[in-house]
C-alpha positions, 0 to 999 in steps of 0.5 A, a space after each residue: 344834240 342833233 346838228 343839221 348840215 346843209 345838203 350843199 356841203 361838198 362831199 368828203 371835204 368836211 370829214 374831219 369836223 363831222 367825225 369830231 362831232 359824231 365822236 362826241 356823240 352828236 347826230 348829224 342830219 343832212 338837210 337843206 338849210 336856207 342860210 348856213 352850213 350848220 345849225 341845231 334846233 336848240 340854238 338861234 345860231 347858224 354857222 356858215 363855214 369857209 375853207 379859207 380866207 380866199 373863199 370868204 373873199 370870193 363870197 364877199 366880192 365875186 358872189 356878193 348878191 347870193 351871199 348877201 341874200 343869205 345874210 339878210 335871210 338869217 337876219 329876217 329869221 332872227 338867227 345869229 349868223 357866224 362865219 367860221 373861217 378855217 385858216 391857221 394863219 388868221 386868229 382874229 379880225 385884226 389879222 385879216 388886215 394883214 392877209 394876202 391871197 394865195 390867188 392874186 390881187 385880193 387885199 386884206 384891208 379891203 376884205 376887212 372893211 367889207 367884213 365890218 360893214 356886214 358885221 354892223 349892218 347885219 350883226 354878222 360875226 366872224 370866228 377863225 380856227 384851224 381845220 383840225 378844230 373846226 368841229 369843236 368850234 362849231 359845237 362850241 358856237 352852237 352850244 354857248 355862243 357869246 359875243 367876242 369881247 
Protein backbone atom coordinates (compact mmCIF):
# COMPACT_ATOMS: atom_id res chain seq x y z
CA UNK A 1 0.00 0.00 0.00
CA UNK A 2 1.11 3.56 -0.62
CA UNK A 3 0.95 5.67 2.52
CA UNK A 4 1.18 9.42 2.19
CA UNK A 5 3.14 11.28 4.86
CA UNK A 6 2.68 15.01 5.38
CA UNK A 7 5.74 17.01 4.32
CA UNK A 8 5.49 19.07 7.51
CA UNK A 9 6.37 16.11 9.72
CA UNK A 10 9.58 16.83 11.63
CA UNK A 11 12.51 15.07 9.98
CA UNK A 12 14.07 12.31 12.05
CA UNK A 13 11.26 12.23 14.64
CA UNK A 14 9.28 9.46 12.95
CA UNK A 15 11.99 7.01 11.89
CA UNK A 16 10.74 4.11 14.02
CA UNK A 17 7.21 4.11 12.64
CA UNK A 18 8.38 4.80 9.08
CA UNK A 19 10.85 1.90 9.28
CA UNK A 20 8.08 -0.38 10.55
CA UNK A 21 5.81 0.52 7.66
CA UNK A 22 8.55 0.12 5.05
CA UNK A 23 9.68 -3.21 6.53
CA UNK A 24 6.13 -4.48 6.02
CA UNK A 25 6.41 -3.62 2.32
CA UNK A 26 4.53 -0.33 2.26
CA UNK A 27 5.72 2.68 0.28
CA UNK A 28 5.86 6.05 2.02
CA UNK A 29 5.48 9.14 -0.14
CA UNK A 30 5.94 12.66 1.21
CA UNK A 31 3.09 14.92 0.16
CA UNK A 32 1.50 18.04 1.60
CA UNK A 33 -1.62 16.84 3.36
CA UNK A 34 -4.36 19.30 4.24
CA UNK A 35 -5.59 17.88 7.50
CA UNK A 36 -3.45 15.05 8.86
CA UNK A 37 -0.05 13.38 8.96
CA UNK A 38 -0.92 10.06 7.25
CA UNK A 39 -3.44 8.80 4.71
CA UNK A 40 -3.74 6.37 1.81
CA UNK A 41 -5.67 6.26 -1.45
CA UNK A 42 -7.83 3.33 -0.46
CA UNK A 43 -9.07 4.62 2.89
CA UNK A 44 -11.31 7.45 4.04
CA UNK A 45 -9.27 7.58 7.26
CA UNK A 46 -6.72 10.33 7.93
CA UNK A 47 -4.42 10.09 10.92
CA UNK A 48 -2.96 12.99 12.85
CA UNK A 49 -0.17 11.82 15.16
CA UNK A 50 0.80 13.46 18.44
CA UNK A 51 4.13 12.72 20.09
CA UNK A 52 2.48 12.74 23.52
CA UNK A 53 -0.45 14.12 25.51
CA UNK A 54 1.30 17.46 25.96
CA UNK A 55 1.29 18.01 22.19
CA UNK A 56 -2.41 17.19 22.02
CA UNK A 57 -3.09 19.62 24.87
CA UNK A 58 -1.12 22.33 23.08
CA UNK A 59 -3.07 21.78 19.86
CA UNK A 60 -6.44 21.87 21.59
CA UNK A 61 -5.78 24.91 23.74
CA UNK A 62 -2.88 27.03 22.48
CA UNK A 63 -3.15 26.33 18.75
CA UNK A 64 -6.88 25.71 18.71
CA UNK A 65 -7.79 27.87 15.69
CA UNK A 66 -5.36 26.07 13.36
CA UNK A 67 -6.26 22.66 14.72
CA UNK A 68 -10.00 23.35 14.45
CA UNK A 69 -9.57 24.37 10.79
CA UNK A 70 -7.91 21.04 10.06
CA UNK A 71 -10.68 19.14 11.85
CA UNK A 72 -13.39 20.97 9.90
CA UNK A 73 -11.51 20.38 6.65
CA UNK A 74 -11.36 16.63 7.29
CA UNK A 75 -15.09 16.64 7.94
CA UNK A 76 -15.83 18.62 4.75
CA UNK A 77 -13.75 16.11 2.78
CA UNK A 78 -15.74 13.23 4.31
CA UNK A 79 -12.60 11.88 5.95
CA UNK A 80 -12.60 10.11 9.29
CA UNK A 81 -10.01 11.93 11.43
CA UNK A 82 -8.22 9.82 13.99
CA UNK A 83 -5.83 11.44 16.41
CA UNK A 84 -3.17 8.90 17.35
CA UNK A 85 -1.35 9.83 20.54
CA UNK A 86 1.98 8.13 21.20
CA UNK A 87 2.00 7.87 24.98
CA UNK A 88 2.83 4.72 26.96
CA UNK A 89 0.80 5.79 29.99
CA UNK A 90 -2.50 6.42 28.20
CA UNK A 91 -4.35 3.35 26.91
CA UNK A 92 -7.90 4.68 26.56
CA UNK A 93 -9.99 7.84 26.75
CA UNK A 94 -10.79 7.17 30.40
CA UNK A 95 -7.04 7.36 31.19
CA UNK A 96 -6.97 10.93 29.87
CA UNK A 97 -8.87 12.18 32.93
CA UNK A 98 -5.98 11.05 35.17
CA UNK A 99 -3.27 12.54 32.96
CA UNK A 100 -0.96 15.21 34.37
CA UNK A 101 1.26 17.31 32.16
CA UNK A 102 5.03 17.20 32.48
CA UNK A 103 5.00 20.92 31.77
CA UNK A 104 2.75 22.37 34.42
CA UNK A 105 -0.86 23.44 34.64
CA UNK A 106 -2.48 21.21 32.02
CA UNK A 107 -5.34 19.20 33.48
CA UNK A 108 -6.53 15.79 32.26
CA UNK A 109 -10.18 16.41 33.07
CA UNK A 110 -10.27 19.64 31.08
CA UNK A 111 -8.43 17.97 28.19
CA UNK A 112 -10.88 15.04 28.25
CA UNK A 113 -13.86 17.42 28.10
CA UNK A 114 -12.39 19.25 25.10
CA UNK A 115 -11.63 15.95 23.34
CA UNK A 116 -15.23 14.79 23.85
CA UNK A 117 -16.63 18.03 22.43
CA UNK A 118 -14.58 17.52 19.26
CA UNK A 119 -15.48 13.84 19.11
CA UNK A 120 -19.20 14.55 19.10
CA UNK A 121 -19.14 17.78 17.08
CA UNK A 122 -16.82 16.55 14.31
CA UNK A 123 -16.72 12.75 14.68
CA UNK A 124 -13.05 12.83 15.68
CA UNK A 125 -11.71 9.59 17.11
CA UNK A 126 -8.75 9.11 19.45
CA UNK A 127 -6.38 6.19 19.69
CA UNK A 128 -3.36 5.67 21.91
CA UNK A 129 -0.24 3.57 21.48
CA UNK A 130 3.42 3.38 22.38
CA UNK A 131 6.01 5.00 20.13
CA UNK A 132 7.31 1.51 19.33
CA UNK A 133 3.91 0.43 17.96
CA UNK A 134 2.91 3.63 16.17
CA UNK A 135 3.74 2.37 12.68
CA UNK A 136 1.71 -0.78 13.16
CA UNK A 137 -1.18 1.21 14.61
CA UNK A 138 -1.17 3.60 11.63
CA UNK A 139 -1.31 0.64 9.27
CA UNK A 140 -4.09 -1.04 11.22
CA UNK A 141 -6.17 2.14 11.20
CA UNK A 142 -5.66 2.79 7.48
CA UNK A 143 -6.47 -0.79 6.51
CA UNK A 144 -9.36 -1.71 8.75
CA UNK A 145 -10.53 1.11 10.98
CA UNK A 146 -13.53 0.32 13.11
CA UNK A 147 -15.29 2.42 15.72
CA UNK A 148 -14.25 1.63 19.29
CA UNK A 149 -16.85 -0.31 21.27
